[in-house]
C-alpha positions in Angstrom: -29.1 -91.1 -85.7 -31.5 -90.4 -83.1 -34.5 -92.9 -82.8 -37.5 -93.0 -80.3 -39.5 -96.0 -79.9 -42.7 -95.8 -78.1 -44.8 -98.8 -76.6 -47.6 -99.4 -73.8 -50.5 -97.9 -75.5 -53.9 -99.8 -75.7 -57.5 -99.9 -74.6 -58.5 -99.1 -71.2 -61.8 -98.3 -69.6 -62.4 -94.9 -68.0 -60.5 -94.8 -64.5 -58.0 -97.3 -65.6 -54.3 -96.9 -66.0 -51.5 -97.4 -68.6 -47.7 -96.9 -68.6 -46.1 -95.8 -71.9 -42.4 -96.4 -72.3 -40.1 -94.8 -74.8 -36.8 -96.0 -75.5 -34.0 -93.7 -77.2 -31.0 -94.6 -79.2 -28.5 -92.5 -81.1 -28.1 -90.0 -78.4 -26.3 -89.3 -74.8 -29.8 -89.7 -73.6 -28.9 -88.5 -69.8 -28.2 -84.9 -71.0 -31.3 -84.1 -72.7 -34.9 -83.2 -71.7 -37.5 -85.4 -72.7 -41.3 -84.8 -73.4 -44.6 -86.7 -73.9 -47.1 -85.1 -76.4 -50.6 -86.3 -77.8 -52.7 -85.8 -80.6 -56.4 -86.5 -80.7 -58.3 -86.8 -83.7 -59.0 -83.1 -85.5 -56.8 -81.5 -82.7 -53.4 -79.9 -82.5 -50.6 -81.9 -80.9 -50.0 -80.9 -77.3 -47.7 -81.3 -74.7 -48.6 -83.7 -71.9 -45.4 -83.7 -69.8 -41.8 -83.0 -69.9 -38.8 -84.1 -67.9 -35.5 -82.2 -67.6 -32.1 -84.0 -67.6 -32.1 -83.6 -63.6 -35.3 -85.1 -63.3 -37.5 -81.8 -62.9 -41.1 -82.4 -64.3 -43.9 -80.3 -65.5 -47.4 -81.2 -66.6 -50.4 -79.9 -68.5 -53.0 -78.7 -66.5 -55.4 -81.4 -67.8 -53.3 -84.1 -66.5 -51.7 -82.8 -63.1 -52.1 -85.3 -60.2 -53.1 -88.3 -62.7 -49.9 -88.4 -64.8 -46.5 -88.9 -63.9 -43.4 -88.6 -66.1 -40.2 -90.3 -65.2 -36.8 -91.2 -66.6 -34.5 -94.0 -66.5 -31.2 -92.8 -67.8 -29.4 -96.3 -67.6 -32.1 -97.6 -69.9 -32.3 -94.7 -71.8 -35.9 -94.8 -71.3 -38.5 -92.3 -70.4 -42.0 -93.3 -68.7 -45.4 -91.8 -68.7 -47.5 -93.3 -65.9 -51.2 -92.7 -66.7 -53.9 -92.9 -63.8 -57.4 -92.1 -63.7 -58.0 -92.2 -67.5 -60.6 -90.7 -69.1 -62.2 -90.7 -72.8 -60.8 -87.1 -73.1 -57.1 -88.6 -72.9 -57.7 -90.7 -75.9 -54.9 -89.9 -78.4 -51.9 -90.9 -80.1 -49.0 -90.1 -77.5 -45.8 -89.3 -79.0 -42.2 -89.2 -77.3 -40.3 -86.1 -78.0 -36.7 -84.8 -77.7 -34.8 -81.6 -79.0 -31.2 -81.9 -80.1 -29.6 -78.9 -81.5 -32.9 -77.3 -82.0 -34.1 -80.2 -83.9 -37.3 -82.0 -82.9 -37.3 -85.8 -83.2 -40.3 -87.8 -82.5 -41.3 -91.6 -82.0 -44.0 -93.2 -84.3 -46.6 -92.7 -81.6 -48.7 -95.2 -79.5 -52.5 -95.1 -79.4 -54.2 -94.7 -76.3 -57.7 -95.5 -76.2 -60.2 -94.7 -73.0 -63.7 -96.3 -73.6 -66.1 -98.5 -72.0 
């Protein structure tokens, strides 16, 4: 059974930083691409960043240069380092993996950027 557990969200001031973590279980983590998505109130869920099994990363234009996705296959964990946060980054952030065409999601972690 695939399980994803996010952590690391919270309240941060504009310009601040947070690091999100997503711990996976029930899968051979190293062979799958992983993604971070976010959903703000009243908006659709959007892809923030993704990383392939080989470590190649891609980012939404809105976060390029500010966010960094990484993975530790030994710990079965994917990270999202978020710097220079602004209020538009406020959302629930979700970890995602697609296994055999089926999407699995974590429970989400709230990130609030506010002064």
